[in-house]
C-alpha positions, 0 to 999 in steps of 0.5 A, spaced: 446 561 542 448 567 538 449 571 544 453 566 547 457 566 540 458 573 540 460 574 547 465 568 546 466 566 553 472 562 556 467 557 559 459 556 561 457 554 568 450 550 567 445 550 574 442 543 571 441 540 565 434 538 563 431 544 561 430 545 553 435 551 554 440 547 557 439 541 552 440 546 546 446 549 549 449 542 550 448 539 543 449 545 539 455 543 534 457 551 534 459 550 541 463 544 542 469 547 543 466 551 549 468 548 556 461 547 559 461 545 567 455 542 571 452 545 578 447 541 581 445 537 587 441 530 585 443 524 588 441 517 589 440 516 596 433 515 594 434 511 588 428 509 584 428 502 580 424 500 574 425 502 566 424 509 566 429 511 571 434 506 568 433 509 561 434 516 564 440 514 567 442 512 560 440 518 557 445 522 562 451 518 561 450 519 554 449 527 555 454 528 560 460 526 556 459 533 554 461 536 560 468 538 561 467 538 569 462 537 574 461 542 581 458 537 586 455 540 592 457 534 596 459 527 597 452 524 594 451 529 589 459 527 587 457 519 586 451 521 582 455 525 577 460 520 577 455 515 575 452 519 570 458 519 566 463 525 569 469 522 571 471 523 578 478 526 576 473 532 573 469 533 579 471 539 584 467 540 590 463 546 591 459 545 597 452 547 598 452 553 603 448 559 606 451 565 608 454 563 614 457 570 616 450 572 617 447 567 621 453 567 626 453 574 626 446 574 628 447 569 633 447 573 640 441 577 638 437 571 636 439 567 643 436 573 647 430 573 642 429 566 643 429 566 650 423 572 650 419 567 645 420 561 649 416 565 655 411 568 650 410 560 648 409 558 655 415 553 654 419 552 661 426 554 661 428 547 662 424 544 657 428 541 651 425 544 644 425 539 638 424 544 631 422 542 624 423 548 620 420 547 613 414 546 608 409 542 611 408 537 605 409 530 604 416 529 602 419 532 608 415 528 613 413 532 618 407 527 620 413 522 621 416 526 626 410 528 630 408 520 630 415 519 633 415 524 638 408 522 641 410 515 641 417 517 645 412 520 651 418 524 653 416 528 660 418 535 658 420 536 651 416 540 646 416 539 639 415 546 635 413 546 627 415 552 623 412 553 616 406 552 612 403 547 607 398 542 605 399 538 611 398 544 616 391 542 618 392 534 619 398 536 623 394 541 628 389 535 628 394 530 631 397 535 635 391 537 639 390 529 641 396 530 645 397 534 652 396 542 651 403 545 650 407 539 647 406 541 640 406 548 637 405 550 630 408 557 629 407 558 622 411 561 616 417 565 618 421 570 614 429 569 613 430 575 618 427 571 623 430 564 622 436 565 626 431 566 632 427 560 630 433 556 630 436 559 637 429 556 640 431 549 639 436 544 642 435 539 636 433 540 629 430 534 625 429 533 618 426 526 616 424 527 609 423 521 604 424 520 597 429 524 592 426 531 593 430 533 598 436 534 594 440 537 600 436 541 606 439 547 607 435 548 613 441 544 616 446 548 614 442 554 617 441 550 624 448 548 624 450 556 624 446 557 630 450 551 634 444 546 633 445 538 633 441 535 628 437 529 626 436 527 618 433 521 614 438 517 610 434 521 604 437 528 605 442 530 601 447 533 606 447 527 611 453 524 608 457 531 609 454 535 615 452 529 619 457 526 623 454 520 627 454 522 634 458 528 633 454 533 629 447 529 629 444 522 627 442 519 620 436 515 621 433 510 615 428 514 611 421 512 613 423 508 619 419 511 625 422 507 630 429 509 628 427 516 629 424 515 635 430 512 638 434 517 635 430 522 639 430 518 645 438 518 645 438 526 643 434 528 649 437 523 654 443 528 655 442 535 654 449 537 656 451 532 650 447 536 645 450 542 647 457 539 646 454 536 639 452 543 637 459 546 638 461 541 634 456 542 628 458 550 628 465 548 627 464 543 622 459 548 618 465 552 617 467 548 611 461 549 607 461 556 605 461 561 599 468 561 600 469 554 599 464 553 593 468 559 590 474 555 591 471 549 587 469 553 581 476 556 581 479 549 581 474 547 575 476 553 571 483 552 572 483 545 570 478 545 564 482 552 561 489 548 562 487 543 557 489 544 549 
């Protein structure tokens, strides 16, 4: 705290609030005149019930009185901040974003690389590709997607899993029960390869369950490559990035039948998927570093204008 006191900043931006260092800063009486802003991405889309969550919410409502403003990353996060004690008038949207310019600039080369990769994988040129990109872990529900895809029994579609994690062996075991070439696991891809990864797909799916999927930045990345998406109702970016029927679909988390139905609807009209992909590419322009910076500037202007 001494370093902050000596530096005498006009304001402090915290990314989170629950670490001991955060709490020390928030509760130090020597800093009570210093405006503190909160940036986070929690939400109540997968709200838990019971005594412990209720007590945690009460503690936040007491603690969050200390924040001069909040910088929510999206609609669900804004609701969480408001219900945690930061007044709506002191919330300034600073949306979650990826480097849109990098992904968009890489798109032409990525499309060419994806065509070559499709041939290497033995995927027919006309076969629609459904993509899961992320960790193979319980909260992201890759097994739900595999089950829904298998139940769909689409005549030509291919499901590609890109990533790694503790569920990989089980994914491989279940995929082996399907016809050869219908489900492909491609392992971890580094960031430089992700434009090609999304370019391979016709549809990107994130079926997460629980509160752990606070946003889902892979959806931002996919939309920059003009890909429509399916996300579960527990994915934080859903209310902002997914316009149902226009940029993608939102399905109830953990509902295998609903996920199967969304896959069927998406894969029934390849031309519509392309149109939705273009809409997704246009929509993601509003979720950029520039927009996030503008939100921070608005928050600083508001808190520093107060007496």
